[in-house]
C-alpha positions in Angstrom: 13.9 -20.4 -1.8 10.7 -18.5 -2.4 7.5 -20.5 -3.3 4.6 -18.5 -4.7 1.1 -20.0 -4.9 -2.0 -18.5 -6.4 -5.1 -19.2 -4.4 -7.3 -22.1 -5.4 -10.7 -22.1 -7.1 -13.1 -19.7 -5.4 -16.8 -19.1 -5.6 -17.7 -16.4 -8.1 -18.5 -12.9 -6.9 -22.2 -12.0 -6.9 -25.4 -13.0 -5.1 -24.5 -10.7 -2.2 -20.9 -11.8 -2.0 -18.3 -9.2 -3.0 -14.9 -10.1 -4.5 -13.1 -9.5 -1.2 -15.4 -12.0 0.7 -15.1 -14.9 -1.8 -14.2 -18.3 -0.3 -12.9 -21.5 -1.8 -15.3 -23.9 -3.4 -15.5 -27.4 -2.0 -13.6 -28.6 -5.1 -11.0 -25.9 -4.6 -10.4 -27.1 -1.0 -10.2 -30.7 -2.0 -7.7 -30.0 -4.8 -5.6 -27.8 -2.6 -5.4 -30.6 0.0 -4.2 -33.0 -2.7 -1.7 -30.4 -4.1 -0.4 -29.7 -0.6 0.3 -33.5 -0.2 2.2 -33.3 -3.5 4.2 -30.3 -2.1 5.0 -32.4 1.0 6.0 -35.4 -1.3 8.4 -33.1 -3.0 10.0 -32.4 0.3 9.2 -28.7 0.4 9.4 -27.1 3.8 8.6 -23.5 4.8 10.1 -21.3 7.5 7.2 -18.9 7.1 3.9 -18.8 5.2 2.6 -15.4 4.2 -0.9 -14.9 2.8 -3.2 -12.2 1.5 -5.8 -11.4 4.1 -8.6 -12.2 1.6 -10.5 -15.4 2.6 -9.7 -17.5 -0.6 -6.0 -16.9 -0.1 -6.1 -17.5 3.6 -8.0 -20.8 3.2 -5.5 -21.9 0.6 -2.6 -21.1 2.9 -4.3 -22.8 5.9 -4.9 -26.0 3.8 -1.2 -26.1 2.7 0.0 -25.5 6.3 -2.2 -28.4 7.5 -0.1 -30.7 5.3 2.8 -29.8 7.6 1.6 -30.4 11.2 4.8 -29.2 12.8 5.4 -26.4 10.3 4.8 -22.7 10.1 1.4 -21.3 10.4 0.1 -18.7 7.9 0.6 -15.0 8.7 -1.4 -12.3 7.0 0.5 -9.8 4.9 -1.8 -7.0 3.7 0.7 -6.2 0.8 -0.3 -9.5 -0.8 -3.8 -8.2 -1.6 -3.9 -8.4 -5.4 -4.4 -4.7 -5.9 -1.0 -3.8 -4.4 1.8 -3.2 -6.9 4.3 -6.0 -7.2 7.2 -3.6 -6.2 5.3 -2.6 -3.1 4.6 -6.2 -2.2 8.3 -7.0 -2.7 9.3 -4.2 -0.3 6.9 -5.6 2.3 8.8 -8.9 2.2 12.0 -7.3 3.5 11.4 -8.3 7.2 11.2 -11.9 6.1 14.6 -12.0 4.3 16.1 -14.1 7.1 13.9 -17.1 6.2 15.5 -19.8 4.2 12.2 -21.0 2.7 9.2 -18.7 2.3 5.8 -19.5 0.9 3.5 -16.7 -0.4 -0.2 -17.2 -1.2 -1.9 -14.5 -3.1 -3.7 -13.3 -6.3 -3.3 -12.4 -9.9 -2.1 -10.3 -11.5 0.1 -9.3 -8.6 1.8 -12.7 -8.4 2.8 -12.8 -12.1 4.2 -9.3 -11.7 6.1 -10.3 -8.6 7.6 -13.3 -10.4 8.5 -11.2 -13.4 10.1 -8.5 -11.2 12.2 -11.0 -9.3 13.4 -12.8 -12.5 13.8 -9.9 -14.9 14.0 -6.7 -12.9 10.7 -5.4 -14.3 7.1 -6.2 -13.5 6.2 -6.7 -17.2 9.5 -8.3 -18.4 7.9 -11.8 -18.5 4.5 -13.1 -19.2 3.4 -15.8 -16.6 0.2 -17.8 -16.9 -0.4 -18.3 -13.2 -3.3 -20.8 -12.9 -5.3 -21.2 -9.7 -3.4 -23.3 -7.3 -0.2 -23.2 -9.3 3.2 -22.9 -7.5 6.4 -21.3 -8.7 9.8 -22.0 -7.0 12.4 -19.3 -7.2 15.9 -19.4 -5.9 16.9 -16.0 -4.6 20.6 -15.3 -5.2 20.2 -12.1 -3.2 17.2 -11.6 -0.9 14.3 -10.0 -2.7 16.6 -8.1 -5.2 14.9 -7.5 -8.5 16.3 -9.4 -11.4 18.4 -11.7 -9.2 16.1 -14.7 -8.8 16.4 -18.0 -10.7 13.3 -20.0 -11.8 13.6 -23.6 -10.4 10.2 -24.8 -11.5 6.6 -24.0 -12.0 3.9 -26.6 -11.5 0.2 -26.4 -12.0 -2.2 -27.6 -9.2 -2.9 -30.6 -11.3 0.8 -31.5 -11.5 1.2 -31.1 -7.8 -1.8 -33.3 -7.1 -0.3 -36.1 -9.2 2.9 -35.9 -7.2 1.1 -36.9 -4.0 0.9 -40.6 -5.1 
């Protein structure tokens, strides 16, 4: 299984803070904690957690990992920076093919392109509205082969938060 999460709500760029330095807002952190509890309530487990090195994605991944005290800790994967082409990001995942359950945390529009590539074989073969904090679950028939994945579900952060109860 491959789980893909878009980073949570972050502070806007500006006022001396560039896009690459943006961090989560307090609301983004709170909502991510609640969504992570919903993920745990669903019984999700991760053999590895890979995150973009940008602060807002790293914070999102760290909050999710904290909901799993004995679970995997986030590892940075530079290919998950949103400016990297989905096909290149997919190629960078090859060393992680042995994992049964993998969580990726990153940015738009890369994540939508990655989901489309895995499901349809082309990065623009599917339009995905990937809201902040949303999670997509893909079952991979063959490890990271384009067009070979199956969509199991897609939940918004709000839906994940509701599952925690």
